[in-house]
C-alpha positions as CSV (number, residue, x, y, z in Angstrom):
1,M,86.4,146.3,117.8
2,F,89.3,145.5,115.5
3,S,87.3,144.8,112.4
4,S,88.6,148.0,110.7
5,Y,92.2,147.2,111.5
6,S,94.6,146.1,108.7
7,D,96.1,142.6,108.8
8,N,99.5,144.0,109.7
9,Q,98.0,145.9,112.6
10,L,96.2,142.7,113.8
11,V,99.4,140.6,113.5
12,S,101.3,143.2,115.5
13,L,98.7,143.0,118.3
14,L,98.7,139.2,118.0
15,K,102.4,139.1,118.7
16,S,101.6,141.1,121.9
17,D,99.3,138.3,123.0
18,N,96.1,140.2,122.2
19,T,93.3,137.6,122.1
20,I,90.8,140.2,120.6
21,A,93.1,140.6,117.6
22,F,93.3,136.8,117.3
23,N,89.5,136.6,117.3
24,A,89.4,139.4,114.7
25,I,91.7,137.4,112.4
26,Y,89.6,134.3,113.0
27,D,86.4,136.2,112.1
28,R,88.0,137.6,109.0
29,Y,89.4,134.4,107.5
30,S,87.9,131.3,109.1
31,K,84.9,131.0,106.7
32,M,86.9,131.3,103.5
33,L,89.7,129.0,104.9
34,Y,87.1,126.4,105.9
35,L,85.6,126.5,102.4
36,F,89.1,126.1,100.9
37,I,89.9,123.2,103.1
38,Y,86.6,121.5,102.5
39,S,87.0,121.9,98.8
40,K,90.2,119.8,99.0
41,L,89.0,117.2,101.6
42,D,85.3,117.0,101.0
43,A,84.8,116.0,104.6
44,A,83.1,118.4,107.0
45,E,84.4,117.0,110.3
46,I,88.0,116.6,109.1
47,S,87.9,120.1,107.6
48,K,86.7,121.6,110.9
49,D,89.6,119.8,112.7
50,V,92.1,121.1,110.2
51,L,90.7,124.7,110.5
52,Q,90.9,124.5,114.3
53,D,94.5,123.1,114.2
54,L,95.4,125.9,111.8
55,F,94.3,128.6,114.2
56,V,95.7,126.9,117.3
57,S,99.1,126.8,115.4
58,L,98.8,130.5,114.5
59,W,98.3,131.3,118.2
60,E,101.2,129.1,119.3
61,K,103.5,130.6,116.8
62,R,102.4,134.2,117.3
63,H,105.7,135.4,118.8
64,S,107.9,134.0,116.0
65,L,105.5,134.8,113.2
66,V,107.2,136.2,110.1
67,L,105.1,137.1,107.1
68,Q,106.9,136.9,103.8
69,T,103.8,138.2,102.0
70,S,100.4,138.8,103.5
71,L,98.6,137.3,106.4
72,K,96.0,135.9,104.0
73,S,98.7,134.2,101.9
74,Y,100.3,132.8,105.0
75,L,97.1,131.3,106.2
76,Y,96.2,129.7,102.9
77,Q,99.8,128.3,102.6
78,A,99.4,126.8,106.1
79,A,96.1,125.4,105.2
80,R,97.6,123.8,102.0
81,H,100.4,122.2,104.1
82,K,97.8,120.7,106.5
83,V,95.7,119.4,103.7
84,I,98.8,117.8,102.2
85,D,99.6,116.3,105.6
86,I,96.1,114.7,105.7
87,Y,96.7,113.2,102.2
88,R,100.1,111.9,103.4
89,K,98.5,110.3,106.5
90,N,95.8,108.8,104.3
91,A,98.4,107.3,102.0
92,T,100.1,105.8,105.0
93,Y,96.7,104.5,106.2
94,R,96.0,102.9,102.8
95,K,99.4,101.2,102.9
96,Y,98.5,99.6,106.3
97,L,95.2,98.5,104.9
98,Q,96.9,96.9,101.9
99,Q,99.3,95.1,104.2
100,L,96.5,93.7,106.3
101,I,94.5,92.6,103.3
102,E,97.6,90.9,101.9
103,H,98.0,89.2,105.2
104,F,94.6,87.7,104.9
105,D,95.2,86.7,101.3
106,E,98.2,84.6,102.5
107,Q,96.0,82.4,104.7
108,P,95.0,79.0,103.2
109,H,91.4,79.4,102.2
110,S,89.3,78.2,99.2
111,V,89.1,80.9,96.5
112,A,85.5,81.6,97.5
113,D,86.4,82.0,101.2
114,A,89.4,84.3,100.3
115,V,87.2,86.6,98.2
116,D,84.5,86.7,100.9
117,H,87.1,87.4,103.7
118,K,88.8,90.1,101.7
119,A,85.4,91.8,101.0
120,R,84.5,91.7,104.7
121,T,87.9,93.0,105.7
122,Q,87.7,95.8,103.2
123,E,84.2,96.7,104.6
124,L,85.7,97.1,108.1
125,F,88.6,99.3,106.8
126,E,86.0,101.5,104.9
127,A,84.2,101.8,108.2
128,I,87.4,102.9,110.0
129,N,88.0,105.4,107.2
130,H,84.5,107.0,107.9
131,L,85.1,107.5,111.6
132,P,85.2,111.2,112.6
133,G,88.5,112.9,111.8
134,R,90.1,113.0,115.3
135,M,88.7,109.7,116.3
136,K,90.1,108.0,113.1
137,E,93.5,109.6,113.7
138,I,93.7,108.3,117.3
139,F,92.4,104.9,116.3
140,M,95.0,104.6,113.5
141,L,97.9,105.7,115.8
142,S,96.8,103.1,118.3
143,R,96.0,100.2,116.0
144,F,98.2,100.7,113.0
145,E,101.2,102.4,114.4
146,N,101.0,100.6,117.8
147,L,101.4,103.8,119.9
148,S,100.3,103.6,123.5
149,I,97.6,105.9,125.0
150,E,100.3,107.9,126.7
151,Q,102.3,108.3,123.4
152,I,99.2,109.4,121.5
153,S,98.2,111.8,124.3
154,T,101.6,113.4,124.1
155,Q,101.8,113.5,120.3
156,L,98.3,115.1,119.8
157,G,98.3,117.3,123.0
158,L,95.2,115.5,124.4
159,S,94.5,114.1,127.8
160,Q,94.9,110.3,128.2
161,Q,91.3,110.0,129.1
162,T,90.2,111.7,125.9
163,V,92.4,109.3,123.9
164,K,90.9,106.3,125.8
165,N,87.4,107.6,125.2
166,Q,88.0,108.1,121.5
167,I,89.3,104.5,121.1
168,T,86.4,103.1,123.1
169,K,83.9,105.0,120.9
170,A,85.6,103.9,117.7
171,L,85.5,100.2,118.8
172,K,81.9,100.6,119.8
173,I,81.0,102.1,116.4
174,L,82.8,99.3,114.5
175,R,81.3,96.5,116.7
176,N,77.8,97.9,116.4
177,N,78.1,98.2,112.6
178,Y,79.7,94.8,112.1
179,A,78.6,92.6,115.0
180,Q,76.7,90.3,112.5
181,T,79.9,89.3,110.8
182,D,82.0,86.6,112.6
183,M,85.0,87.5,110.4
184,I,84.8,91.1,111.4
185,L,84.6,90.2,115.1
186,L,87.7,88.0,114.6
187,I,89.6,90.8,113.0
188,I,88.7,93.3,115.8
189,S,89.6,90.8,118.5
190,L,92.9,89.7,117.0
191,I,94.2,92.9,115.2
192,L,92.4,95.7,116.8
193,T,92.9,94.7,120.4
194,T,92.5,97.5,122.9
195,R,95.9,98.8,124.0
196,G,96.7,100.4,127.3
């Protein structure tokens, strides 16, 4: 219906809570934005999450939306910021991984044991890194930033049950993949204990 409208017309309608105009903007820009995001992150699931967050944010900010240039430029700039935020979170994540690896390095083991333990620990962290985007984010907030289920629920705008389900699924994936390794089970039980 609004496919022939200009971006400015669509934005004007969007500010009036017009969902059809919102859908028209989504149809016009979602594919190219997804390709842009994917080219930066090289992860389909995370790219989909970022795209969804981008358009949710557009809808939530519709009344205060001020375009300095074009709608297209605004959306690409917003996508860039979200990609940078992902990089920043991953940098934080890597910092936590390094701290945990160093913690294991400090334990009194033989050189051979230390190398073996470090390799197994790194394997687990790689597995965490390959969890689906939203699941990984929830798991990291719970395990590495020590947030409660209620705090994560509030921060991400999700139900507490959804947060619990994601943590349970993450633990199941990790346990299924690494059940054969006693060291991994020890790490999961001691460091990745389920929080309420």
